[in-house]
Structure formats: C-alpha cells, structure tokens
C-alpha positions as CSV (number, residue, x, y, z in Angstrom):
1,M,9.9,-1.2,-13.0
2,R,10.8,-4.3,-11.1
3,I,10.3,-3.9,-7.4
4,F,9.9,-7.5,-6.3
5,P,12.3,-10.1,-5.2
6,P,13.9,-12.2,-8.0
7,G,13.2,-15.9,-8.2
8,I,9.5,-16.0,-7.3
9,T,8.1,-17.6,-10.4
10,A,4.5,-17.2,-9.2
11,F,4.7,-13.5,-10.0
12,E,6.3,-13.8,-13.5
13,A,3.0,-13.4,-15.3
14,L,2.3,-10.1,-13.5
15,A,5.9,-8.9,-13.9
16,S,6.0,-9.6,-17.6
17,R,3.1,-7.1,-18.1
18,E,4.9,-4.4,-16.1
19,G,5.5,-1.0,-17.6
20,D,6.5,2.4,-16.1
21,S,3.1,2.6,-14.3
22,Q,2.9,-0.7,-12.5
23,G,5.0,-3.2,-10.7
24,L,5.2,-5.7,-7.9
25,Y,6.1,-4.3,-4.5
26,H,7.5,-6.3,-1.7
27,L,7.9,-5.7,2.0
28,T,11.1,-7.3,3.4
29,D,13.2,-7.0,6.5
30,G,16.3,-8.0,4.6
31,E,16.0,-11.7,5.5
32,R,12.4,-12.5,4.7
33,V,9.8,-11.3,2.3
34,H,6.7,-10.5,4.5
35,A,4.3,-9.4,1.8
36,V,4.0,-8.9,-2.0
37,C,1.3,-6.9,-3.9
38,Q,0.6,-5.4,-7.3
39,V,0.7,-1.6,-7.5
40,R,-0.6,0.1,-10.6
41,R,-0.6,3.9,-11.3
42,L,-3.7,4.8,-13.3
43,L,-6.2,7.6,-14.0
44,M,-9.7,7.1,-12.7
45,S,-12.7,9.4,-13.4
46,K,-13.5,9.7,-9.7
47,Y,-10.1,11.3,-8.9
48,T,-8.6,14.6,-10.1
49,G,-5.1,13.2,-10.4
50,P,-3.3,9.8,-10.8
51,A,-4.1,7.0,-8.3
52,L,-2.2,4.0,-7.1
53,S,-4.3,0.9,-7.1
54,T,-2.9,-1.8,-4.8
55,R,-4.3,-5.3,-4.9
56,F,-3.4,-9.0,-4.8
57,V,-1.8,-8.7,-1.4
58,N,0.0,-12.0,-0.6
59,V,1.6,-12.5,2.8
60,S,4.3,-14.8,4.1
61,P,3.1,-18.2,5.3
62,I,4.1,-17.2,8.9
63,Y,1.1,-15.0,8.9
64,D,-1.3,-17.3,7.0
65,L,-0.4,-20.3,9.2
66,G,-0.7,-18.3,12.5
67,L,3.0,-18.7,13.3
68,T,3.0,-15.1,14.6
69,D,0.5,-13.1,16.5
70,S,-2.2,-10.8,15.1
71,S,-0.3,-7.7,16.3
72,S,2.7,-8.6,14.1
73,Y,0.3,-9.3,11.2
74,G,-1.3,-5.8,11.7
75,K,2.1,-4.1,11.9
76,M,3.1,-5.8,8.7
77,L,0.0,-4.7,6.8
78,V,0.4,-1.1,8.1
79,A,4.1,-1.2,7.0
80,L,3.0,-2.5,3.5
81,F,0.4,0.4,3.2
82,S,3.1,2.9,4.4
83,G,5.4,1.6,1.6
84,V,2.6,2.3,-0.9
85,V,2.2,5.8,0.4
86,W,6.0,6.2,0.0
87,L,5.7,5.0,-3.6
88,S,3.0,7.6,-4.3
89,R,5.5,10.3,-3.2
90,D,8.4,8.8,-5.1
91,A,8.7,6.2,-7.9
92,L,5.0,6.1,-8.8
93,S,3.8,9.6,-8.2
94,A,0.1,9.8,-7.4
95,T,-2.3,11.9,-5.3
96,H,-4.8,9.1,-4.5
97,I,-4.4,5.5,-3.2
98,R,-6.8,2.5,-3.5
99,F,-5.5,-0.3,-1.3
100,L,-7.5,-3.6,-1.3
101,L,-6.8,-5.6,1.8
102,K,-6.9,-9.4,2.0
103,S,-10.2,-9.3,3.9
104,P,-12.6,-6.8,5.5
105,G,-11.3,-8.0,8.9
106,D,-7.9,-6.5,8.2
107,S,-9.4,-3.0,8.2
108,Q,-9.3,-3.0,12.1
109,F,-5.5,-2.4,11.9
110,F,-6.1,0.9,10.0
111,A,-8.8,2.5,12.3
112,A,-6.4,5.0,13.7
113,L,-5.7,6.4,10.3
114,K,-9.2,7.7,10.1
115,V,-8.5,10.3,12.8
116,A,-7.5,13.6,11.2
117,T,-4.3,15.1,12.6
118,P,-2.2,18.0,11.4
119,Y,0.7,15.6,10.6
120,S,-1.4,13.1,8.6
121,P,-0.4,12.8,5.0
122,F,-4.1,12.3,4.0
123,S,-6.7,15.0,3.2
124,K,-9.3,12.3,3.0
125,L,-9.3,8.6,4.1
126,T,-12.2,6.1,4.0
127,I,-12.3,2.4,4.8
128,E,-15.2,0.4,3.5
129,G,-15.0,-3.4,3.9
130,A,-11.6,-4.4,2.6
131,L,-11.0,-1.2,0.6
132,I,-9.0,1.8,1.9
133,E,-9.3,4.9,-0.3
134,C,-7.3,8.0,0.5
135,S,-6.3,11.3,-1.1
136,L,-2.9,12.7,-0.2
137,K,-2.2,16.2,1.0
138,D,0.5,18.2,-0.8
139,A,3.8,16.7,0.5
140,S,4.9,20.0,2.1
141,A,1.5,20.3,3.8
142,S,1.8,17.0,5.6
143,S,5.4,17.5,6.8
144,G,4.2,19.6,9.7
145,A,6.0,22.8,8.5
146,V,4.7,26.0,9.9
147,S,4.5,28.9,7.6
C-alpha cells in the first residue's frame, strides 16, 4: 500500500518495508503536502482488535519555521488525525488508534475530543503527553442513527 506522494526520497526506506498492513500517509490540499506519517496496522495484547499505530509525524516547513499561525498548525494536526480515523474505517480496518504527536504540547489541539458526545466516533479516548489512544465505536453507532 503506497499512500504517500511520489518523489520524496527521505521516505523510501520506510516505503520499501511496506506491506498490506502499513504505509505512509500524507495530508495534502492538492498543491502542498502538509504532513506525512507512518501508519501501521497491528495486533497488541492491550486491545481486543487490530490497532493503527501512527508515528513519525513530519510536517511541512511552513509549520516548523513559523510561517503560519498556531491555529493553522492545530487544524492541520486535527485533519491528519481525522485522516487516520478514516483509514481505520476503510483501507486499514482497525478498532483502536495510537497516534503519537510530535510533542506533548500538540495535545492542546485535541482537548475537545475528550468530551463524550453521541456523535463521537470514539468509545474511549485518552491523551497522555504526546500519545493519543482511542477505541472506536461501531461505525453505525457513531453515525448518529436512531433506532
């Protein structure tokens, strides 16, 4: 599975080890790649089903060099996380996600996700330092459908 932009040689070593259960995921707006991360689907003893492990988050220099504001940086991180949730529902089916942020300070952008709501896709979500761990509800349960 290749889900990263071609021509970025820095990621060739990771990409060459890819199989059906891992890949490089990128967030783009069609003109610019905003972030790239490794996503692996694996079984872990602490979970009852498969988990997606996301790590090695690399962001565009516009964020690292402060060429954009912190609000844009936060929105980009949340969009990247949302993309990983989408992967867990589609290409890399999983019921749990471990998302390692670049730093513990980045967790501030995810505080709202800890509030339980009927439309949340998460049955459980914790943030400790730079690690977000969540378990996903059944897809039909989080769609807001009333039975």
